[in-house]
PDB file of N, CA, C, O and CB in Angstrom:
ATOM      1  N   MET A   1     -35.046   7.034   2.304  1.00  0.00           N
ATOM      2  CA  MET A   1     -34.450   7.081   0.969  1.00  0.00           C
ATOM      3  C   MET A   1     -32.906   7.033   1.042  1.00  0.00           C
ATOM      4  O   MET A   1     -32.262   6.336   0.258  1.00  0.00           O
ATOM      5  CB  MET A   1     -34.911   8.362   0.231  1.00  0.00           C
ATOM      6  N   LYS A   2     -32.331   7.784   1.996  1.00  0.00           N
ATOM      7  CA  LYS A   2     -30.885   7.779   2.131  1.00  0.00           C
ATOM      8  C   LYS A   2     -30.352   6.415   2.500  1.00  0.00           C
ATOM      9  O   LYS A   2     -29.312   5.989   1.998  1.00  0.00           O
ATOM     10  CB  LYS A   2     -30.459   8.783   3.156  1.00  0.00           C
ATOM     11  N   PHE A   3     -31.080   5.711   3.397  1.00  0.00           N
ATOM     12  CA  PHE A   3     -30.687   4.380   3.826  1.00  0.00           C
ATOM     13  C   PHE A   3     -30.678   3.409   2.645  1.00  0.00           C
ATOM     14  O   PHE A   3     -29.747   2.617   2.497  1.00  0.00           O
ATOM     15  CB  PHE A   3     -31.628   3.875   4.923  1.00  0.00           C
ATOM     16  N   LEU A   4     -31.718   3.473   1.802  1.00  0.00           N
ATOM     17  CA  LEU A   4     -31.807   2.619   0.641  1.00  0.00           C
ATOM     18  C   LEU A   4     -30.639   2.858  -0.316  1.00  0.00           C
ATOM     19  O   LEU A   4     -30.061   1.907  -0.843  1.00  0.00           O
ATOM     20  CB  LEU A   4     -33.127   2.845  -0.069  1.00  0.00           C
ATOM     21  N   LYS A   5     -30.293   4.123  -0.539  1.00  0.00           N
ATOM     22  CA  LYS A   5     -29.168   4.459  -1.418  1.00  0.00           C
ATOM     23  C   LYS A   5     -27.862   3.889  -0.869  1.00  0.00           C
ATOM     24  O   LYS A   5     -27.065   3.318  -1.613  1.00  0.00           O
ATOM     25  CB  LYS A   5     -29.050   5.987  -1.585  1.00  0.00           C
ATOM     26  N   GLU A   6     -27.649   4.049   0.436  1.00  0.00           N
ATOM     27  CA  GLU A   6     -26.399   3.524   1.063  1.00  0.00           C
ATOM     28  C   GLU A   6     -26.361   2.015   0.963  1.00  0.00           C
ATOM     29  O   GLU A   6     -25.313   1.439   0.670  1.00  0.00           O
ATOM     30  CB  GLU A   6     -26.291   3.956   2.561  1.00  0.00           C
ATOM     31  N   GLU A   7     -27.509   1.356   1.206  1.00  0.00           N
ATOM     32  CA  GLU A   7     -27.561  -0.097   1.155  1.00  0.00           C
ATOM     33  C   GLU A   7     -27.305  -0.607  -0.267  1.00  0.00           C
ATOM     34  O   GLU A   7     -26.581  -1.588  -0.437  1.00  0.00           O
ATOM     35  CB  GLU A   7     -28.917  -0.596   1.663  1.00  0.00           C
ATOM     36  N   LEU A   8     -27.871   0.022  -1.275  1.00  0.00           N
ATOM     37  CA  LEU A   8     -27.651  -0.364  -2.632  1.00  0.00           C
ATOM     38  C   LEU A   8     -26.206  -0.126  -3.062  1.00  0.00           C
ATOM     39  O   LEU A   8     -25.609  -0.947  -3.759  1.00  0.00           O
ATOM     40  CB  LEU A   8     -28.593   0.375  -3.525  1.00  0.00           C
ATOM     41  N   THR A   9     -25.657   1.006  -2.638  1.00  0.00           N
ATOM     42  CA  THR A   9     -24.230   1.283  -2.945  1.00  0.00           C
ATOM     43  C   THR A   9     -23.342   0.237  -2.349  1.00  0.00           C
ATOM     44  O   THR A   9     -22.435  -0.264  -3.013  1.00  0.00           O
ATOM     45  CB  THR A   9     -23.808   2.662  -2.428  1.00  0.00           C
ATOM     46  N   GLU A  10     -23.588  -0.113  -1.083  1.00  0.00           N
ATOM     47  CA  GLU A  10     -22.779  -1.135  -0.434  1.00  0.00           C
ATOM     48  C   GLU A  10     -22.910  -2.477  -1.136  1.00  0.00           C
ATOM     49  O   GLU A  10     -21.904  -3.160  -1.328  1.00  0.00           O
ATOM     50  CB  GLU A  10     -23.173  -1.271   1.026  1.00  0.00           C
ATOM     51  N   LYS A  11     -24.094  -2.871  -1.517  1.00  0.00           N
ATOM     52  CA  LYS A  11     -24.292  -4.117  -2.239  1.00  0.00           C
ATOM     53  C   LYS A  11     -23.585  -4.093  -3.566  1.00  0.00           C
ATOM     54  O   LYS A  11     -22.978  -5.086  -3.967  1.00  0.00           O
ATOM     55  CB  LYS A  11     -25.760  -4.387  -2.441  1.00  0.00           C
ATOM     56  N   TYR A  12     -23.654  -2.979  -4.250  1.00  0.00           N
ATOM     57  CA  TYR A  12     -22.982  -2.853  -5.539  1.00  0.00           C
ATOM     58  C   TYR A  12     -21.488  -3.062  -5.426  1.00  0.00           C
ATOM     59  O   TYR A  12     -20.916  -3.832  -6.198  1.00  0.00           O
ATOM     60  CB  TYR A  12     -23.259  -1.502  -6.139  1.00  0.00           C
ATOM     61  N   PHE A  13     -20.843  -2.396  -4.483  1.00  0.00           N
ATOM     62  CA  PHE A  13     -19.406  -2.517  -4.330  1.00  0.00           C
ATOM     63  C   PHE A  13     -19.004  -3.885  -3.838  1.00  0.00           C
ATOM     64  O   PHE A  13     -17.951  -4.394  -4.221  1.00  0.00           O
ATOM     65  CB  PHE A  13     -18.894  -1.470  -3.393  1.00  0.00           C
ATOM     66  N   THR A  14     -19.820  -4.491  -2.994  1.00  0.00           N
ATOM     67  CA  THR A  14     -19.534  -5.871  -2.553  1.00  0.00           C
ATOM     68  C   THR A  14     -19.603  -6.843  -3.719  1.00  0.00           C
ATOM     69  O   THR A  14     -18.733  -7.701  -3.868  1.00  0.00           O
ATOM     70  CB  THR A  14     -20.521  -6.306  -1.453  1.00  0.00           C
ATOM     71  N   GLU A  15     -20.599  -6.718  -4.518  1.00  0.00           N
ATOM     72  CA  GLU A  15     -20.720  -7.595  -5.701  1.00  0.00           C
ATOM     73  C   GLU A  15     -19.612  -7.343  -6.692  1.00  0.00           C
ATOM     74  O   GLU A  15     -19.079  -8.281  -7.286  1.00  0.00           O
ATOM     75  CB  GLU A  15     -22.069  -7.396  -6.387  1.00  0.00           C
ATOM     76  N   LYS A  16     -19.261  -6.100  -6.876  1.00  0.00           N
ATOM     77  CA  LYS A  16     -18.181  -5.753  -7.808  1.00  0.00           C
ATOM     78  C   LYS A  16     -16.865  -6.374  -7.339  1.00  0.00           C
ATOM     79  O   LYS A  16     -16.110  -6.899  -8.157  1.00  0.00           O
ATOM     80  CB  LYS A  16     -18.036  -4.210  -7.934  1.00  0.00           C
ATOM     81  N   GLN A  17     -16.584  -6.324  -6.056  1.00  0.00           N
ATOM     82  CA  GLN A  17     -15.348  -6.905  -5.500  1.00  0.00           C
ATOM     83  C   GLN A  17     -15.341  -8.415  -5.683  1.00  0.00           C
ATOM     84  O   GLN A  17     -14.298  -9.007  -5.958  1.00  0.00           O
ATOM     85  CB  GLN A  17     -15.202  -6.552  -3.998  1.00  0.00           C
ATOM     86  N   ASN A  18     -16.498  -9.033  -5.532  1.00  0.00           N
ATOM     87  CA  ASN A  18     -16.560 -10.502  -5.682  1.00  0.00           C
ATOM     88  C   ASN A  18     -16.414 -10.973  -7.105  1.00  0.00           C
ATOM     89  O   ASN A  18     -16.026 -12.122  -7.315  1.00  0.00           O
ATOM     90  CB  ASN A  18     -17.851 -11.018  -5.138  1.00  0.00           C
ATOM     91  N   THR A  19     -16.705 -10.142  -8.108  1.00  0.00           N
ATOM     92  CA  THR A  19     -16.601 -10.528  -9.475  1.00  0.00           C
ATOM     93  C   THR A  19     -15.250 -10.220 -10.116  1.00  0.00           C
ATOM     94  O   THR A  19     -14.927 -10.757 -11.176  1.00  0.00           O
ATOM     95  CB  THR A  19     -17.662  -9.876 -10.227  1.00  0.00           C
ATOM     96  N   LEU A  20     -14.454  -9.350  -9.471  1.00  0.00           N
ATOM     97  CA  LEU A  20     -13.126  -9.058  -9.993  1.00  0.00           C
ATOM     98  C   LEU A  20     -12.123 -10.105  -9.628  1.00  0.00           C
ATOM     99  O   LEU A  20     -12.096 -10.572  -8.489  1.00  0.00           O
ATOM    100  CB  LEU A  20     -12.657  -7.738  -9.506  1.00  0.00           C
ATOM    101  N   ASP A  21     -11.293 -10.487 -10.576  1.00  0.00           N
ATOM    102  CA  ASP A  21     -10.215 -11.446 -10.315  1.00  0.00           C
ATOM    103  C   ASP A  21      -9.084 -10.768  -9.559  1.00  0.00           C
ATOM    104  O   ASP A  21      -8.822  -9.577  -9.726  1.00  0.00           O
ATOM    105  CB  ASP A  21      -9.688 -12.055 -11.633  1.00  0.00           C
ATOM    106  N   ASP A  22      -8.430 -11.551  -8.733  1.00  0.00           N
ATOM    107  CA  ASP A  22      -7.201 -11.037  -8.089  1.00  0.00           C
ATOM    108  C   ASP A  22      -6.068 -11.112  -9.117  1.00  0.00           C
ATOM    109  O   ASP A  22      -6.036 -12.009  -9.960  1.00  0.00           O
ATOM    110  CB  ASP A  22      -6.836 -11.866  -6.773  1.00  0.00           C
ATOM    111  N   TYR A  23      -5.175 -10.189  -9.034  1.00  0.00           N
ATOM    112  CA  TYR A  23      -4.036 -10.187  -9.931  1.00  0.00           C
ATOM    113  C   TYR A  23      -2.867  -9.491  -9.224  1.00  0.00           C
ATOM    114  O   TYR A  23      -3.068  -8.614  -8.384  1.00  0.00           O
ATOM    115  CB  TYR A  23      -4.386  -9.483 -11.283  1.00  0.00           C
ATOM    116  N   PRO A  24      -1.656  -9.893  -9.576  1.00  0.00           N
ATOM    117  CA  PRO A  24      -0.495  -9.286  -8.931  1.00  0.00           C
ATOM    118  C   PRO A  24      -0.224  -7.885  -9.484  1.00  0.00           C
ATOM    119  O   PRO A  24      -0.456  -7.607 -10.661  1.00  0.00           O
ATOM    120  CB  PRO A  24       0.740 -10.174  -9.115  1.00  0.00           C
ATOM    121  N   ILE A  25       0.261  -7.037  -8.628  1.00  0.00           N
ATOM    122  CA  ILE A  25       0.677  -5.699  -9.072  1.00  0.00           C
ATOM    123  C   ILE A  25       2.088  -5.425  -8.529  1.00  0.00           C
ATOM    124  O   ILE A  25       2.529  -6.015  -7.543  1.00  0.00           O
ATOM    125  CB  ILE A  25      -0.343  -4.591  -8.583  1.00  0.00           C
ATOM    126  N   PHE A  26       2.756  -4.524  -9.201  1.00  0.00           N
ATOM    127  CA  PHE A  26       4.075  -4.084  -8.752  1.00  0.00           C
ATOM    128  C   PHE A  26       3.954  -2.630  -8.361  1.00  0.00           C
ATOM    129  O   PHE A  26       3.406  -1.813  -9.100  1.00  0.00           O
ATOM    130  CB  PHE A  26       5.169  -4.288  -9.858  1.00  0.00           C
ATOM    131  N   MET A  27       4.473  -2.319  -7.190  1.00  0.00           N
ATOM    132  CA  MET A  27       4.412  -0.919  -6.746  1.00  0.00           C
ATOM    133  C   MET A  27       5.743  -0.620  -6.038  1.00  0.00           C
ATOM    134  O   MET A  27       6.226  -1.423  -5.239  1.00  0.00           O
ATOM    135  CB  MET A  27       3.156  -0.656  -5.780  1.00  0.00           C
ATOM    136  N   ALA A  28       6.302   0.500  -6.331  1.00  0.00           N
ATOM    137  CA  ALA A  28       7.530   0.927  -5.681  1.00  0.00           C
ATOM    138  C   ALA A  28       7.553   2.454  -5.564  1.00  0.00           C
ATOM    139  O   ALA A  28       7.005   3.169  -6.403  1.00  0.00           O
ATOM    140  CB  ALA A  28       8.763   0.419  -6.463  1.00  0.00           C
ATOM    141  N   ILE A  29       8.180   2.913  -4.536  1.00  0.00           N
ATOM    142  CA  ILE A  29       8.343   4.336  -4.300  1.00  0.00           C
ATOM    143  C   ILE A  29       9.848   4.637  -4.233  1.00  0.00           C
ATOM    144  O   ILE A  29      10.568   4.074  -3.409  1.00  0.00           O
ATOM    145  CB  ILE A  29       7.607   4.781  -2.983  1.00  0.00           C
ATOM    146  N   ALA A  30      10.282   5.487  -5.066  1.00  0.00           N
ATOM    147  CA  ALA A  30      11.712   5.901  -5.029  1.00  0.00           C
ATOM    148  C   ALA A  30      11.847   7.171  -4.223  1.00  0.00           C
ATOM    149  O   ALA A  30      11.374   8.225  -4.648  1.00  0.00           O
ATOM    150  CB  ALA A  30      12.284   6.118  -6.471  1.00  0.00           C
ATOM    151  N   GLU A  31      12.458   7.098  -3.112  1.00  0.00           N
ATOM    152  CA  GLU A  31      12.690   8.294  -2.255  1.00  0.00           C
ATOM    153  C   GLU A  31      13.873   9.114  -2.785  1.00  0.00           C
ATOM    154  O   GLU A  31      13.907  10.335  -2.636  1.00  0.00           O
ATOM    155  CB  GLU A  31      12.960   7.869  -0.769  1.00  0.00           C
ATOM    156  N   ASP A  32      14.838   8.430  -3.400  1.00  0.00           N
ATOM    157  CA  ASP A  32      16.044   9.091  -3.894  1.00  0.00           C
ATOM    158  C   ASP A  32      16.303   8.608  -5.300  1.00  0.00           C
ATOM    159  O   ASP A  32      16.456   7.405  -5.514  1.00  0.00           O
ATOM    160  CB  ASP A  32      17.271   8.814  -2.974  1.00  0.00           C
ATOM    161  N   ILE A  33      16.358   9.513  -6.276  1.00  0.00           N
ATOM    162  CA  ILE A  33      16.569   9.124  -7.669  1.00  0.00           C
ATOM    163  C   ILE A  33      17.921   9.567  -8.198  1.00  0.00           C
ATOM    164  O   ILE A  33      18.146   9.591  -9.408  1.00  0.00           O
ATOM    165  CB  ILE A  33      15.479   9.696  -8.537  1.00  0.00           C
ATOM    166  N   GLY A  34      18.827   9.918  -7.283  1.00  0.00           N
ATOM    167  CA  GLY A  34      20.161  10.281  -7.675  1.00  0.00           C
ATOM    168  C   GLY A  34      20.424  11.806  -7.657  1.00  0.00           C
ATOM    169  O   GLY A  34      21.560  12.258  -7.796  1.00  0.00           O
ATOM    170  N   TYR A  35      19.372  12.553  -7.487  1.00  0.00           N
ATOM    171  CA  TYR A  35      19.501  14.026  -7.481  1.00  0.00           C
ATOM    172  C   TYR A  35      18.560  14.583  -6.411  1.00  0.00           C
ATOM    173  O   TYR A  35      17.490  14.032  -6.153  1.00  0.00           O
ATOM    174  CB  TYR A  35      19.167  14.647  -8.906  1.00  0.00           C
ATOM    175  N   ASP A  36      18.991  15.703  -5.787  1.00  0.00           N
ATOM    176  CA  ASP A  36      18.100  16.332  -4.831  1.00  0.00           C
ATOM    177  C   ASP A  36      17.224  17.375  -5.554  1.00  0.00           C
ATOM    178  O   ASP A  36      17.284  17.510  -6.776  1.00  0.00           O
ATOM    179  CB  ASP A  36      18.912  16.988  -3.676  1.00  0.00           C
ATOM    180  N   ALA A  37      16.418  18.100  -4.780  1.00  0.00           N
ATOM    181  CA  ALA A  37      15.502  19.072  -5.352  1.00  0.00           C
ATOM    182  C   ALA A  37      16.195  20.190  -6.113  1.00  0.00           C
ATOM    183  O   ALA A  37      15.584  20.799  -6.991  1.00  0.00           O
ATOM    184  CB  ALA A  37      14.666  19.656  -4.277  1.00  0.00           C
ATOM    185  N   THR A  38      17.453  20.476  -5.800  1.00  0.00           N
ATOM    186  CA  THR A  38      18.165  21.523  -6.480  1.00  0.00           C
ATOM    187  C   THR A  38      18.954  21.022  -7.662  1.00  0.00           C
ATOM    188  O   THR A  38      19.579  21.824  -8.356  1.00  0.00           O
ATOM    189  CB  THR A  38      19.064  22.211  -5.538  1.00  0.00           C
ATOM    190  N   GLY A  39      18.953  19.721  -7.926  1.00  0.00           N
ATOM    191  CA  GLY A  39      19.642  19.150  -9.072  1.00  0.00           C
ATOM    192  C   GLY A  39      21.034  18.599  -8.768  1.00  0.00           C
ATOM    193  O   GLY A  39      21.715  18.094  -9.660  1.00  0.00           O
ATOM    194  N   ARG A  40      21.455  18.700  -7.499  1.00  0.00           N
ATOM    195  CA  ARG A  40      22.775  18.160  -7.155  1.00  0.00           C
ATOM    196  C   ARG A  40      22.684  16.649  -6.996  1.00  0.00           C
ATOM    197  O   ARG A  40      21.677  16.109  -6.537  1.00  0.00           O
ATOM    198  CB  ARG A  40      23.322  18.811  -5.855  1.00  0.00           C
ATOM    199  N   GLU A  41      23.783  15.973  -7.397  1.00  0.00           N
ATOM    200  CA  GLU A  41      23.856  14.525  -7.258  1.00  0.00           C
ATOM    201  C   GLU A  41      23.876  14.107  -5.798  1.00  0.00           C
ATOM    202  O   GLU A  41      24.477  14.766  -4.950  1.00  0.00           O
ATOM    203  CB  GLU A  41      25.083  13.988  -7.967  1.00  0.00           C
ATOM    204  N   THR A  42      23.196  12.983  -5.524  1.00  0.00           N
ATOM    205  CA  THR A  42      23.140  12.474  -4.122  1.00  0.00           C
ATOM    206  C   THR A  42      23.966  11.207  -3.998  1.00  0.00           C
ATOM    207  O   THR A  42      24.127  10.698  -2.889  1.00  0.00           O
ATOM    208  CB  THR A  42      21.663  12.191  -3.678  1.00  0.00           C
ATOM    209  N   LYS A  43      24.485  10.690  -5.071  1.00  0.00           N
ATOM    210  CA  LYS A  43      25.256   9.426  -5.071  1.00  0.00           C
ATOM    211  C   LYS A  43      24.452   8.222  -4.682  1.00  0.00           C
ATOM    212  O   LYS A  43      25.016   7.162  -4.409  1.00  0.00           O
ATOM    213  CB  LYS A  43      26.415   9.534  -4.150  1.00  0.00           C
ATOM    214  N   ASN A  44      23.126   8.362  -4.648  1.00  0.00           N
ATOM    215  CA  ASN A  44      22.269   7.240  -4.328  1.00  0.00           C
ATOM    216  C   ASN A  44      21.086   7.276  -5.334  1.00  0.00           C
ATOM    217  O   ASN A  44      20.463   8.317  -5.543  1.00  0.00           O
ATOM    218  CB  ASN A  44      21.771   7.308  -2.811  1.00  0.00           C
ATOM    219  N   ASN A  45      20.806   6.124  -5.936  1.00  0.00           N
ATOM    220  CA  ASN A  45      19.746   6.042  -6.908  1.00  0.00           C
ATOM    221  C   ASN A  45      18.950   4.768  -6.689  1.00  0.00           C
ATOM    222  O   ASN A  45      19.384   3.681  -7.071  1.00  0.00           O
ATOM    223  CB  ASN A  45      20.307   6.098  -8.327  1.00  0.00           C
ATOM    224  N   GLU A  46      17.791   4.905  -6.077  1.00  0.00           N
ATOM    225  CA  GLU A  46      16.944   3.746  -5.783  1.00  0.00           C
ATOM    226  C   GLU A  46      16.296   3.191  -7.048  1.00  0.00           C
ATOM    227  O   GLU A  46      15.780   2.073  -7.025  1.00  0.00           O
ATOM    228  CB  GLU A  46      15.864   4.125  -4.769  1.00  0.00           C
ATOM    229  N   LEU A  47      16.307   3.933  -8.141  1.00  0.00           N
ATOM    230  CA  LEU A  47      15.720   3.448  -9.352  1.00  0.00           C
ATOM    231  C   LEU A  47      16.418   2.206  -9.893  1.00  0.00           C
ATOM    232  O   LEU A  47      15.797   1.356 -10.532  1.00  0.00           O
ATOM    233  CB  LEU A  47      15.734   4.521 -10.370  1.00  0.00           C
ATOM    234  N   ASP A  48      17.728   2.113  -9.625  1.00  0.00           N
ATOM    235  CA  ASP A  48      18.470   0.923 -10.044  1.00  0.00           C
ATOM    236  C   ASP A  48      17.936  -0.339  -9.353  1.00  0.00           C
ATOM    237  O   ASP A  48      17.722  -1.359 -10.008  1.00  0.00           O
ATOM    238  CB  ASP A  48      19.969   1.097  -9.740  1.00  0.00           C
ATOM    239  N   GLU A  49      17.727  -0.277  -8.072  1.00  0.00           N
ATOM    240  CA  GLU A  49      17.201  -1.412  -7.315  1.00  0.00           C
ATOM    241  C   GLU A  49      15.766  -1.692  -7.716  1.00  0.00           C
ATOM    242  O   GLU A  49      15.385  -2.856  -7.841  1.00  0.00           O
ATOM    243  CB  GLU A  49      17.289  -1.150  -5.805  1.00  0.00           C
ATOM    244  N   ILE A  50      14.955  -0.655  -7.922  1.00  0.00           N
ATOM    245  CA  ILE A  50      13.597  -0.835  -8.317  1.00  0.00           C
ATOM    246  C   ILE A  50      13.522  -1.507  -9.696  1.00  0.00           C
ATOM    247  O   ILE A  50      12.678  -2.378  -9.906  1.00  0.00           O
ATOM    248  CB  ILE A  50      12.876   0.501  -8.319  1.00  0.00           C
ATOM    249  N   SER A  51      14.374  -1.123 -10.619  1.00  0.00           N
ATOM    250  CA  SER A  51      14.356  -1.734 -11.940  1.00  0.00           C
ATOM    251  C   SER A  51      14.685  -3.233 -11.881  1.00  0.00           C
ATOM    252  O   SER A  51      14.111  -4.020 -12.634  1.00  0.00           O
ATOM    253  CB  SER A  51      15.343  -1.018 -12.854  1.00  0.00           C
ATOM    254  N   ILE A  52      15.586  -3.621 -11.011  1.00  0.00           N
ATOM    255  CA  ILE A  52      15.912  -5.048 -10.832  1.00  0.00           C
ATOM    256  C   ILE A  52      14.699  -5.815 -10.323  1.00  0.00           C
ATOM    257  O   ILE A  52      14.394  -6.907 -10.804  1.00  0.00           O
ATOM    258  CB  ILE A  52      17.097  -5.220  -9.852  1.00  0.00           C
ATOM    259  N   GLU A  53      14.012  -5.234  -9.346  1.00  0.00           N
ATOM    260  CA  GLU A  53      12.806  -5.881  -8.795  1.00  0.00           C
ATOM    261  C   GLU A  53      11.710  -5.929  -9.837  1.00  0.00           C
ATOM    262  O   GLU A  53      10.969  -6.910  -9.886  1.00  0.00           O
ATOM    263  CB  GLU A  53      12.306  -5.137  -7.540  1.00  0.00           C
ATOM    264  N   LEU A  54      11.578  -4.937 -10.652  1.00  0.00           N
ATOM    265  CA  LEU A  54      10.553  -4.892 -11.706  1.00  0.00           C
ATOM    266  C   LEU A  54      10.828  -6.000 -12.738  1.00  0.00           C
ATOM    267  O   LEU A  54       9.901  -6.676 -13.186  1.00  0.00           O
ATOM    268  CB  LEU A  54      10.529  -3.480 -12.401  1.00  0.00           C
ATOM    269  N   VAL A  55      12.061  -6.176 -13.100  1.00  0.00           N
ATOM    270  CA  VAL A  55      12.420  -7.242 -14.040  1.00  0.00           C
ATOM    271  C   VAL A  55      12.073  -8.605 -13.431  1.00  0.00           C
ATOM    272  O   VAL A  55      11.563  -9.474 -14.139  1.00  0.00           O
ATOM    273  CB  VAL A  55      13.936  -7.172 -14.402  1.00  0.00           C
ATOM    274  N   ARG A  56      12.336  -8.812 -12.140  1.00  0.00           N
ATOM    275  CA  ARG A  56      11.967 -10.083 -11.484  1.00  0.00           C
ATOM    276  C   ARG A  56      10.482 -10.245 -11.482  1.00  0.00           C
ATOM    277  O   ARG A  56      10.003 -11.348 -11.740  1.00  0.00           O
ATOM    278  CB  ARG A  56      12.501 -10.151 -10.048  1.00  0.00           C
ATOM    279  N   PHE A  57       9.717  -9.211 -11.205  1.00  0.00           N
ATOM    280  CA  PHE A  57       8.272  -9.263 -11.171  1.00  0.00           C
ATOM    281  C   PHE A  57       7.714  -9.646 -12.553  1.00  0.00           C
ATOM    282  O   PHE A  57       6.854 -10.520 -12.662  1.00  0.00           O
ATOM    283  CB  PHE A  57       7.704  -7.910 -10.711  1.00  0.00           C
ATOM    284  N   ILE A  58       8.208  -8.988 -13.589  1.00  0.00           N
ATOM    285  CA  ILE A  58       7.735  -9.304 -14.984  1.00  0.00           C
ATOM    286  C   ILE A  58       8.077 -10.717 -15.345  1.00  0.00           C
ATOM    287  O   ILE A  58       7.254 -11.411 -15.942  1.00  0.00           O
ATOM    288  CB  ILE A  58       8.363  -8.342 -16.034  1.00  0.00           C
ATOM    289  N   ALA A  59       9.261 -11.170 -15.007  1.00  0.00           N
ATOM    290  CA  ALA A  59       9.658 -12.581 -15.291  1.00  0.00           C
ATOM    291  C   ALA A  59       8.741 -13.550 -14.595  1.00  0.00           C
ATOM    292  O   ALA A  59       8.336 -14.554 -15.180  1.00  0.00           O
ATOM    293  CB  ALA A  59      11.112 -12.848 -14.852  1.00  0.00           C
ATOM    294  N   HIS A  60       8.403 -13.261 -13.331  1.00  0.00           N
ATOM    295  CA  HIS A  60       7.489 -14.126 -12.587  1.00  0.00           C
ATOM    296  C   HIS A  60       6.088 -14.149 -13.222  1.00  0.00           C
ATOM    297  O   HIS A  60       5.458 -15.202 -13.319  1.00  0.00           O
ATOM    298  CB  HIS A  60       7.398 -13.658 -11.126  1.00  0.00           C
ATOM    299  N   ILE A  61       5.618 -12.979 -13.649  1.00  0.00           N
ATOM    300  CA  ILE A  61       4.305 -12.895 -14.282  1.00  0.00           C
ATOM    301  C   ILE A  61       4.297 -13.692 -15.583  1.00  0.00           C
ATOM    302  O   ILE A  61       3.360 -14.440 -15.863  1.00  0.00           O
ATOM    303  CB  ILE A  61       3.923 -11.424 -14.549  1.00  0.00           C
ATOM    304  N   ASN A  62       5.349 -13.519 -16.364  1.00  0.00           N
ATOM    305  CA  ASN A  62       5.434 -14.253 -17.652  1.00  0.00           C
ATOM    306  C   ASN A  62       5.512 -15.754 -17.432  1.00  0.00           C
ATOM    307  O   ASN A  62       4.950 -16.521 -18.213  1.00  0.00           O
ATOM    308  CB  ASN A  62       6.660 -13.790 -18.461  1.00  0.00           C
ATOM    309  N   LYS A  63       6.194 -16.183 -16.390  1.00  0.00           N
ATOM    310  CA  LYS A  63       6.384 -17.607 -16.098  1.00  0.00           C
ATOM    311  C   LYS A  63       5.052 -18.223 -15.588  1.00  0.00           C
ATOM    312  O   LYS A  63       4.755 -19.375 -15.906  1.00  0.00           O
ATOM    313  CB  LYS A  63       7.529 -17.800 -15.033  1.00  0.00           C
ATOM    314  N   THR A  64       4.294 -17.509 -14.847  1.00  0.00           N
ATOM    315  CA  THR A  64       3.084 -18.068 -14.231  1.00  0.00           C
ATOM    316  C   THR A  64       1.808 -17.718 -14.978  1.00  0.00           C
ATOM    317  O   THR A  64       0.722 -18.120 -14.562  1.00  0.00           O
ATOM    318  CB  THR A  64       2.969 -17.591 -12.815  1.00  0.00           C
ATOM    319  N   GLU A  65       1.920 -16.981 -16.070  1.00  0.00           N
ATOM    320  CA  GLU A  65       0.759 -16.565 -16.848  1.00  0.00           C
ATOM    321  C   GLU A  65       0.135 -17.773 -17.531  1.00  0.00           C
ATOM    322  O   GLU A  65       0.852 -18.619 -18.065  1.00  0.00           O
ATOM    323  CB  GLU A  65       1.150 -15.499 -17.890  1.00  0.00           C
ATOM    324  N   ILE A  66      -1.149 -17.863 -17.521  1.00  0.00           N
ATOM    325  CA  ILE A  66      -1.834 -19.012 -18.145  1.00  0.00           C
ATOM    326  C   ILE A  66      -2.327 -18.577 -19.491  1.00  0.00           C
ATOM    327  O   ILE A  66      -2.936 -19.369 -20.210  1.00  0.00           O
ATOM    328  CB  ILE A  66      -3.015 -19.542 -17.268  1.00  0.00           C
TER     329      ILE A  66
END
């Protein structure tokens, strides 16, 4: 019974992956947002660079969208 459940689960996820379309995603991790844990400024803000890349990503998506 356990083997049958595992086999059906595996078949389900394989079929699900095959039916889903690929699509682009944007992912970024900001290590420094301009302030440390105590609230002091760090003079470095990765959110500025991330926002520039996000704008490029959105523009690319809008340009290539069908």
